[in-house]
N, C-alpha and C positions, 0 to 999 in steps of 0.2 A: 291189361290195359288197351289202347284201343287199335290195335293192329289185328284186334281175333274178333272186333265186331264188322258186322256183315256190313250194316250201313255205308261202315265206312268206307270198306273196301270194292261195296256201289260209288262214293264220293270220289274217290283215287283211281276205281276203272273210268269216268266221264274225264277225267282229268288225263286218263294217258289216251283217250280215245283223239285226244286234235294235241296233243305232242307233235306229233310228225305235218301240223298243217300250220305249224306257228315255227317261221323262223327265227328262231332265239336258240344261243347254247343251250345245251342240255345240260350245265350244270345249276342254271336256272330253276329249271322244272323238280332236280334236285332239290330244293328249298320250299317243294309250294308242297311238299308228298306230304310233310312232318307243318305241326303249329309252332310257331314262334316260341308260343311258352304254353304250358297247361300247369294251373295251381291250382290244388286239391287241399279245401282246408277239412278239420272239424268243426262242428256246433253242437257242443251243448246246449241244451234247454230246457229250463223250469215247467213242467208239463200243470196242467191246471191239478194236479190227482198229488199235485208236488214229489213228482218224479224229476229226475232227470234223464233221459234222452238220448242221444247223439245222434247228428244225420249226419252224413257227407253231402259238401257242395262242392263243384269242378268250374270253374272258368278256364275257356279254352279261345287262347288268346291264335286265333291262323294266321292274318298277317297285319302289320302295324307298319308293315309300308308307304301303302296312299291314305295313311292318317291315322288317326283314332280307332282303336276297332270298333266296328259299332255289332251288335245285335243282341236278342232276348235273354230270357232268364227263366225257366220251368219249373216250376216244381211238379212232379211225378213220381210215384214209390218206381219207374221205370227208367231212370235215369242212369246211363252207365256211360264211360268216358270215349267211346266206339262213337257213340248217336253226338254226344255235343262238338267233339271233335269233326265231324263228318257234316255237322250243322253251319261249321262257322268256315270249312273252306267252301260251301255253297257260299256263304255271306257275303267272302272275299268276292264271289265273280259275281255277286248281284249288286252289289255296291258299285262294283265296278263298268260294269252292266250300264246303268243308266250313271254314271258319270258322278258319283258323289265322293267328299275327301275321305274318307272312311276305309279303313281294312275290316275283315271278319272275324267276328268272335261270337263267340255261344256262351251259355252257363246253366247252370242245373244243381236244382238241391234234389234228393229222394227222399220224398215224402209226398204222405199223402192230404194236402194243402183240405180238397173234404172232409177229409176224417179229420178234421183239427179245430179248435174255436179260436175264435179273431186275434183273439189275447196269444194267444200257444203262435198264429202264425207271426202277429207285430214281434215276439220276441225271434225265433227264428229269423226272422228277416236283418231284423236286427245286428245281433249276430252274427249271422255272415258278412252283412254290410259292413262290421268293425273287423274281423278277419280278412277281407279281401282289398279293404281298404288302401294297402299299400300297394297294389297292383291294378287299380282303374284310378279313375281322373279324367275332366271334360278333354284333355287332350292325351288322350294314352287307351281309358279304354268306356263304354257307353251302352251302359246297358237299357234292355225294351222291356216289357211285357211281353210274354211267349205262354204259352200253356201252363195253366193252372198258378198265371199271375197276369196281378192288374193294375189300374189306377193307385190301389190301395197299398200296394204293396212299394210299385215304383216313388210314392210321396212319403213312403217310412225307411226307405232307401233316402230320399234325398236330403230329407230329415238329421239321418244316425251319419251321413256322411257332412253335412255343414256343422252338427256337432263338433266332430269330432276333426277334423280341418279348422273353426274356428272363420268358415266365413263361406258367406251364403251362395250355392252356388248352385243354380238351377240347371246349369246344363251340364250335369253329372249326370241326367236320368234322362228319358222320355220315357213320353209315354205317363204323364202322370196326370190330376186332375186341373181343370181348364183355373181353378181356384189357386193352387200354387205353382202357378209358371207355364199349366202344360200347356198345349194350342190346341186349336179348337180343329176338330175334322179328324184326329191324330185316332180314337175308339174305329170310324169307318171306313182308315186311309185303306188296310189291305186290299176288306170287299170292295168297294168302287172301287180302287184299281185293277183286280182281277175284272170287273164289268168293262171297261174301258177298254182292257184289254180285249175281250173279246165279242166288245165292238167293230175294232178295227180288223179281228180273223172275220167277224161277219160279211164286214165287204169283201174284203179277198173271197170267201165263198161263195158271195153272190145271196148269205143270207140273213130274212128280215127279222130283227129278235120278234117284233109285234105279232101275238100266235105261234112263236117258237115254245117248243119244250125243255125243257132242263130236268136233270139230275143233282142231285148236291149231296155226298156224300159228306158230313159234319157240323152240325148245327149249333159252334160255338162263334165263336165272335167272327171267325174270316167267313163263314157258311152260312149263317142267318143271314147277314149284311147283305151277301152275295145276292141269296135268295132273292131276299125281301129285293133289291133293285135290281132284280130282274122279272120277277114281278112288275113292277113301278114300273117299267118297259116294255107290260105287255106281252109277256113269256107268260105258260102256262108249266110251272112248276111242281111236277106229277112224281118224283123221286125224292125222295129226306130221309137221311141217318144220321144216326145219335150213338150215346151207348148203349140205350135201350132198343137199338133194332132197326132193320133197312124197310123202309116202307114205300110201298107204292100206289100212287092214286092214277089212278089215267086221264079225269076229269081236272086232275087239279086241286092244290092243297092250298088251304084260307092261310098264307103263310101268315100277317101280321099276328092274327089267333093266335100259332101254332109260336112265332117272338114271346109273346105275351105270357104264353103256358110257360115260357123255356124261363123267361125272367123269373116266374113267380117259382118253380117246379127245379129246372135245373135240368130236368130229361125233357123230353116228349110223351115217356111213360104213365097212361092214364090220359093223355088228352083225349076228352072225351066226344070232339068233333072229327078226331082223326080217319076215321071207315075209311081204311085203305086193307090191303093186303101189306103183312111184312113176310118178308123175305129174305134169301139166301146172301149172304153178299154175293157170290157168283152170280145169280142169279138180277140181284140188283143193279151190280157193271154190264152186265147182259141187257138192259131196258132200251130198248128204241128210243131215241133220243134226239133232238137237235145239237144240246150241247150239254156233256157232259162235265161237271167240277169235281176231281177229289180234294175235299178240305176238310180232312181230320190226322190221319198219323203217315206218316214214310211208307215206303215200298207196304200197297194196299193192292197196287194191280201189276200181277204178275204174267209172265209168259202166257199160259194157259187165258187169264182175264181178261189180258189183252188183245187176245186172240176170237175173245166173243166180244169184242168192242161193239156196238151198233149207236155209236153218235156221228155226228160230222166234224166236233171243235172240243178236243179235250184239255177243259184249262184247271192248270196243277195249282191249285190253291196254298196244295200244302206243300211241303217241301219234301220231295224227293219221296213220291205218293207212288210213284214206276219203277220196279225192276229195273236189274241190268238184262235181262232176259227179256221185258218187255220192251224196252227201248229196240229192241231189232226188231222184233214184230212191228213195233208200234210205223220206224221208219221202213219196214216195205208195205207198210198199208197208207196208198197215198187219198182214201177216202178222208182219213182224218189228218185233221188241222190241229195241231199239237201245237202250245200256247206253256214253253218249258215253266217249270217254278223259279226258274233269277230272274224271270223277267215277270209272270204271270202275279204274282205276290209280293213286288218291290214295293206295290202300294202304302207297305208301314214303315221300311224304312228311310222311303222317300219323304214324308211327312214327319215322320222321328228327325227328319236330316232338318226338316225346316222347321221343328220343335228346338233343336239343337241352337241353327241360330239367331230366334229369336229370343232366348238363355242368354247370347252371348252378348250381344245386342239390349237387350231388358226392350224391346219396342214388334210388339204382337198388330197378329195379323187379324182380316176377318176372316173366318167360313170361307168365303165368296174369292179371297187370297188365295186361301191353302188350296181349296179347288183344283180353283185355274194355274196356278202353278205344276203340282199336283197330274193334273192330265196336260200339259206341257211335255213335263222331263216324260211320263210314262207311254206319253204317244212318240212321243221320239225318242224309245226308245225299243217300241215296236214296230217301227215304221224300217228306222235303222240297220234292224237284226232282219226282218223280213227281207230287206232289198239285199242283201249283204247272203241270205239263203240263197235268194235266186242268183244274183251274179253268181257266185259258189257251185251252183248246185248243189247244199246241201241241208239238211233238215235244219227244221226250225232249234232244238238242240243244240245240234251242231253247231248251228251258228250263232248262239248266242253261248256258249263255251267261249267258243275258240273268241269272242268278242271280248266276254268278260277275263278271262286267264290271258290273255293277251297283255290286255290292259295292267295288271296284275304284277305278268313277267318279265313286262318290259320296263316298268316303274324298278323293278330289282337288277333288271340289267343295269339300266342309267347310271341308277347309284351306285352300283358294286359293292363288294364284298371291304367289311371293314381291313383292312392288313395285317 
């Protein structure tokens, strides 16, 4: 079960770290430590070779007090209940911090989509949707893309749910293609949100992005968009990492060319113009730079790695990239401005909210409107968090957690318990 997961205990430790800073009854926090609902379904899929293979799907709804659950669906061979539970908990605080009418949820299926055909991926997705339909809905739980899933995956879920319920329901899912009631700006939203937060942090640090240096771990949807947006602002991206390795090039990378290679080959391996040193993960994170963006997996920066960081801004594009012992060192390091994950990567759920609203109204916005509204919400959340941190003497993670957890906990307290 999820209680044995290190990542779940990391998320729990973050919750526990702010309990004594929030003036609410202790009983409310007991309700926050465990998810409201965990659904596990078996998914039989007929593979291309005619065999039937069983997969396991999980959906965790941590809190539904603030509104329908909101969170991604990831396809990975490493999916396990603790990871999904921790991510659902972080989604609760994230939605609350940026003031969205959602609770936190997350889902995953233990599969390797890269080793499956398009047809196998579709059959897996549609069968999972069929099994999970009694527990999701536009006012119950709204899924979105995550690692290993994409716009096509979301389109299959939308079609399957609508077919099963007999009602066209685009607001059941976000991250859909624009052609089927998706929103402009959703694919780039998380990466753009990371950069908008970096811009605000740079103002506080007196750092100009032009001619600054950046290192980005992870070159998927979030990392590649972040790297491109920093490149467009005149920053020199000197470090990039993906599943093929960690690359350092002091003179800077040709980010657009690397993105084009990724889109064709799925990894950076074989990129002929990379002309970079391949280093260990420890060396990668120890690189001298102005901006460090961990945008890959959780628990990448431990205490030892945190001690060796040489950046001015640490922008958490991934969920939970820093371990609990890393946080201890980061709180002591006044030379690093941390932008915590529940703030830094909230751009994706903000624009997912926009897509949900547009789907309900069947009235769609321009790309400029979407981006303007994204900037308004995420910059406001950044300034609110920064001002709260200064007023209370807290670090940014503690401030963000206090604001997010308080909102969810207070809503539960105000609504009370069913007799």
